[in-house]
N, C-alpha and C positions, 0 to 999 in steps of 0.2 A: 805635493810634499807630504810625507807620512810622518806624523808626529809620534812622539814616544808613547803617548797614551793609546793611539790607534794601534801601534805595534804591539803593545802589551795586551790590548783587548783581543787582537787577532790571535796572539799566541795563546791566550786563555781559551778562546773558542776552538782551537785545534786546527785553524785554517792554514797555519804556517808549518812547514817542515823544519828539520834541523838545519838544513843549508840556508834557508831564508832567515832563520834566527841568527846564524853566524854572520850573515851579510848585514844584518841590522844592528849588530852590536856597536859598531862605530857610530851609527846614526843616533842611537840612544845616548851614547856618551857625549856627542856634540850637543844634543838637545839639553842635556843636564848642564853642560858648561855655559850654554846661552842663558839658561835659567839663572845662573849665578850672577849675571849682569843686572838682573831686574832690581835687586836691592840698591845697587849703585845708582841706577836710573832714578829710583824713587828718592834718593838722597839729594836730588837737585835742589838748589835754594828756592824757597818760597818767594814769589814776587811780592814786593812791597805795595802800599796803597798808591794808586795812581799809575802803577807801572804794568806793563803787559806781562804775559807769562814768559818765563825765561826758557831758554833752549836747554834741552837735556844735555848733560855732559856725558860723553862716551868715555869709558875707561877701557884700556887695553884694546884698542882698535885693531892692532895687528892680530891679536889672538882671535878676535871676533871674525876678522876676514879669513883667518886660517880655518876657523871652525865652519864658516859658511862654505868654504871650498870643500872641506871634508864632508859636510852635509850634502852638498851637491853630488859628490862622488858616491856617497852611500845611496842617494836617491837613484842614481844611475844603476847601481847594483840591484836595487829593489825592482826597478823597471825591467831589468834583464831577467830577474827571477820570475816576475809576473808573466813575461813572454814565454819563459820556459814552462811555467805552469799551464799556460794556455795550450802549448804544444803537447804537454803531457795529457791534458784533458782530451784533446783531439785524438791522441793515440789510444787513450782509454776507451773512448767511444768506438773507435775502430775495432779494438780488441773485443768489446762487448758484442758488437755485431757479428764478428767472426765466431765468438763462443755460442751465440744464439743459432747461427747457421749450423755449427757443428752439432749442437744439441738436437736440432731438428733432424739432421741427417742420422744421428744415432737413434732417435726415436723411430724414424722410418725404417732403418735397418733392423731395429729390435722387433717392430711389428711384423716385418717380413720373416724374421727368424722364428717368432712365435707361431705365425701361420704355418710355416714349413714344419715346425715341430708338432703342431696339432695334426697336420696331415699325416705325418709319420706315425704318430700315436694311433690315429684312427685306422690306418692301414694295419698296424700291428694288432689292434683290437679285433678288427674284422678277420684277420688271419687266425688269431687265437680262437675266436668264436667259431669259425668254420671247422677247426680241428677239435673243438671241445666235445662235440657230439660223438665223434669217433673215439676220442680218448675215454669218454664216459662209458661208451658201449664196450670197449675193450676191457677196461678195468673192472666193470661190473660183471661182464661175462666170464672173464678169466680169473679174476681174483676176488671179486665182490668186496672191494675196499675203496670205492670212489665216494668222496664226500664233496658236496658243492656248498660253499660258504658264501655269504653275502659280502662282496668286496666293498660295498659302500659303508660298511661299519668301520669303526676305528681299529687300529692295530691291536690295542689291548683287548678288545672284544674278540678279535680273531685268535689271538694267543690263548685266551681263556677257553674259547670254543674248541680249538685244536687239542688243548690239554684235557678237556673233558672227554672228547672222543677217544683220545689215546688211552686214558685211564679206563674207560668203559670197555675198550677192546682188550686191554690187558686183563681186566677182570673176567671177561668171557673166556679168554684162553686159559686162565687159571682154573675156572670152573670146569672147562672141558677136560683138562688134565686130571682133576680130582674125580670127575664122574667116570671117565674111562678107566682110571686106576681102580675104582671100586666096582667095575663091571656093570655100571648103570648106563642107560641111554643118555647121550650127550648131543645137544643141538650143534649143527655146523654153521649156524648163521653168523655172518660177519667175522669169520675166522680166516678168510683169504684162501679157502680151499678151492682149487681149480676144478672145472667140470671133468677134466681128464682123470684127476685123482678120484673124484666121486664115482666115475664110470668103472674104474678099476676095483672099487670096493663094493659094487652093487651085488646083491645076492641073487638067488634063483628067482625070487619074486619080482625082480626088476625094481622099478621105482613106483609100483602100484601101491596105493595107500592100504596098509594092512588093517587099519581100523575100519575103513569103509567096507572092506571085503568081509571082515568078521561080523560087523554089526548089521550092515545093510545088504550084503551080497552084491556089492557094486565094485566094478573094476575101474578105479580112478587112476589114470596115468598122471603122475606128478613129475614128469621129466622137466617141465618148464617151471616148477615150483621148488627150485633148489634151496630157497631161503627157508623151506620147511623140512629140510632133510635132517636126519639124525644118525649118529654112529652108535651101534650097539654090538659089542663084542667083535669089532672089526668089520662089521657089515653095515652098509649104508641103506637106510629105508627112507622112502619119500612119503609125504603126508599131504592130504588135500586141504587141511586147515590148521589153524593154531590149536583149536580144540582137540583135533585128532592127535596132534603132536603131544599135547599135555597128557592126554589119556595114555599114550604109549609110554611117556616118561614115568607116569605114576605106577603103571604095572604093564610090562610088555608081554608077559606070558600068554594072555588070552588072544593075542594078535599075531602069533608066530606060526600060524597054520600055513600049509602049502597053497599055492595057486591052483586053480582048476586046470585040468589037463588040456582043455580046449581054450585057447586065448584068441580074442579078436585082434586083427591087425589092420591098421589103416594103410592103404596102398599109396605109395609116393613114387615120384620119379619114373624110372624105367618101367616098373610094374604097372603104374597107372597108364602109361602110354601103350603098353601091350594090350590092356583091356580096352582102352579107348578105340584102338584100330583093329579090334577083333582077333588079335593073335593069342589071346588067353582063353580061359574057360568062359562059357556063356554066362551072361548075367542072370541071376536068379530073379524070379517074380516079374519077368518081362521088363526089367529095369525100373519097376515101381519101388517106391520107398517103403520098407517094412515098418518104419516107425509111424508114418502117416496112415498105413493100413491098420495099425493097431490102435492108435490113440486119436487119429484125425489131426487136421491142421487148425489154426485159429479161425479159418473160414469154414470149418466143418467139412472139408474135402478129405477124402480117404484115398482115392486113386490118384496119386501124384507121381509123375515121372521124376526119377532121381537125376542127379548131375554127375558127370564124369570127374568133377573136381572133388567129390566126396565118396570115394570108393572104400569099402570095408570088406575084408576077407574073414570068414568064420566057418569052421567045420567044412573046409573044402569048397565053400561057395562064396561067390562075390556078389555083394549087394551095392546098389546105388542109393545114396541118401539125398533127400531133397535139399537140405541145408547143413551147415556145419554144426548147428545145435542138435539136429537129429543124429548126425554122425557121432557126436559126443554121447548122446543118450544110448545109442546102440553099443558103443565101446564100453560103457559103464555097466550095462546089463543086457548082454546079447541074448540070454535065455528068454527075456521078456518079449522080444520082437522077432526071434528067429523063426518061430512057427507061424508067422502071419501067412494068410492065404488070400488069394485074389478073389474078390466078389464076382458074382455072376455077370454083373453089368460092366466089368472092367473092359471087356473087349469092345463094347459099344462106345466107350470113351476113348478107344484106341490106346488103352493102358496109360491114360494120363497125358497123352501127347496132344490132345485137342486143346486149343487155347481156352483159357479160363474166361467164363462169362462175368462181365462186370456186375457188381451188386445192384447198381441203379437200373440195369437193363432187365432185371428179373421182374416177373409179375408181382402183384401185391402180396400174395400169400408167400411166395418164395422170398421176397424181400424181408417180410416179417420173420420168417423162419431163420434167415441168415443173420438178422440184425438184433431183434429184441426178443426172440423166442426164449432164450435162456433166462433173461432178466424177468420176463413175465411169469415163466414157470416157477422161479424161485419166490417171487412175490406172492403167487397164488398159494404156494405151500405155506408161507408164513401166515397169510390171511386165513387159510383153511384151518390151520392149527389154532390160531387165536380165537376165531369165530366171534368177531366183534358185533355188538348190537348197540347202536346208538339210540338213546331215548327218543321216542316219538317218530322213529324211522323204522321201516321194515328191514328185515335181514338182508335182502338183495341190495338195497340202497346203502345200507351200512357197510356191506362187504365191498361194494364198488368204491365208496369213499376211502376205505382203508387201503384198497389196492392202489388207488391213485396216489395217496400219500406215500405209500411204500415205494412206488416207482420213482417218485420225485426225490425222495430222501436218499435213494441208492443209485441215482443216475450218475455215472462217472463223468459225463460230459459237463456237469455243472461246475466242476473244479477247473475246467478249461477257460472259464470266463474270468474277467478281471476281478470281479467281486465274488468269485466262486466259493471261497471258504465261508463267507458270510451267508450266501444263499443256501449252501448245504447245511449250515447250522440252523438257519430259519426253518428249512423243510424238516429237519430232524426234530426240532421243537414242536412243530405242528403235528407231526406223527405221534410224538409222545403225549401231547395234550389231547389228541383225539382218542388215543388208547385209554387215557385216564377217564375221559368223559364216558367212554363205553362201559366203564365199570360201575356206573351210577346205579343201575338196576340191581346189581349184586349187592352193593352196599345198602341199598334201600331194603332189600329182602332180609338182610341180616338183622335189621332193626324192627322187623314186624313183631308185634306182640301176639302171643298165642290167641287163637280164635278171633283175630281182628283182621279185617281186610287190609292188605298192605298198601292199597291205593290211598286209603285215608291218611296214612302216615306221610305221604309225599307232599311236600310243601309246594304251594302254588308258585312262590317266588323262585324256587329252584327250577321248576318246569319252564317258567318264562325265561330264565337265564339260559336254559338248555336250548330253547327255541332260537334265541339270539345266536348261540353257538352253532346251531345247524345252519342258519343263514350265513354266518361267516365262513364256515367250511365249504359250503356249496359255492359261495361267491369266489373262492380261490380258484375254482376250475372253470369259471365262465370265460 
């Protein structure tokens, strides 16, 4: 039996819905009616002395019976509502389980879709990266207007950077229009001028640097340096460096002279194949490199057979160069190497075709000549010029110590060690300290008083200190 108080408490706690509240309305009314009988029950006559308690007198028994029947009816409705509530809870649990299963399925499908999207993005990125090198090469070669920005930056940084590049490009174009309008040289850098357009404007001198030709008599081909090109009165000139370009912009008149009548030419393609298979003119100097015959190689070799990959034609003759660097030297200054002659022993070396002898296989004298001869010669020149004389040592020993310190201080292999810079600094300080100590006698002689033996002026303490210095210097080479 649910009392009115319990129903009110349940309603206050929010456990009953509106339907349950309507069902319990009659129950609450019946409970209130029954509570109305309590005062009448309490008005029963008090028992007198010596008598037992009297029986309570019921008032309106029919109404009470009617109310009890109504209360039982309402209790049945409450029980039915409780049963429906249990069924609703069961249905709610089932719905929650279905929602959890659906949520799990959605999460699984979402993970699969994300993985699939990641694979698609990765494929797109790899495809774009594969084509990026080709795009960069095309736009740099044809238009010179390719800019690579960091995609990891925020979009506002990218917008700002693109705006900065665009403003700088517009500024260059405006300066180009002003310079060409005034008849002054104007750089072509970052203007989007194609190589075909540059080739159509090249003058009689080609793209050889006019500044290097006028100042140093060098023919520097600047075909691959289009970023250093400039337009002057409708003609495009190439330059070997930014300094040469600036010199031309400041005053172009000293650099407008004609090219030499004889120009070297590097053979490529079909011309190179003709020479390689003996269908062209015979190779000059028996195929030996004229640059090595003139200046020698880093290993002091002069008779070196050239390569068919580096062929140069000049004044009707074809020359083989040993390396690409030697070919560049010949192209820049052909007059320097054109008159090279073969030495008398070239035939004995089969004109450089004999295999080179390893440095370590040479005898001791030959090994020293090929490895340390230049360094020793330079050190001897310095020591001979300085003529060091260490106090209390004779001249030969003083010179040997100075030579050893000079070789150690100038040894390029020292920097190859992990602590190479510190070691080189230490050797340089020892050389400087030794040179300063060798000036002791000169300083002492300047302090000699007239008609007084200078040896008397030398202090014994300083001589003892110099003796210790000698021992330290000598110990460094033991």
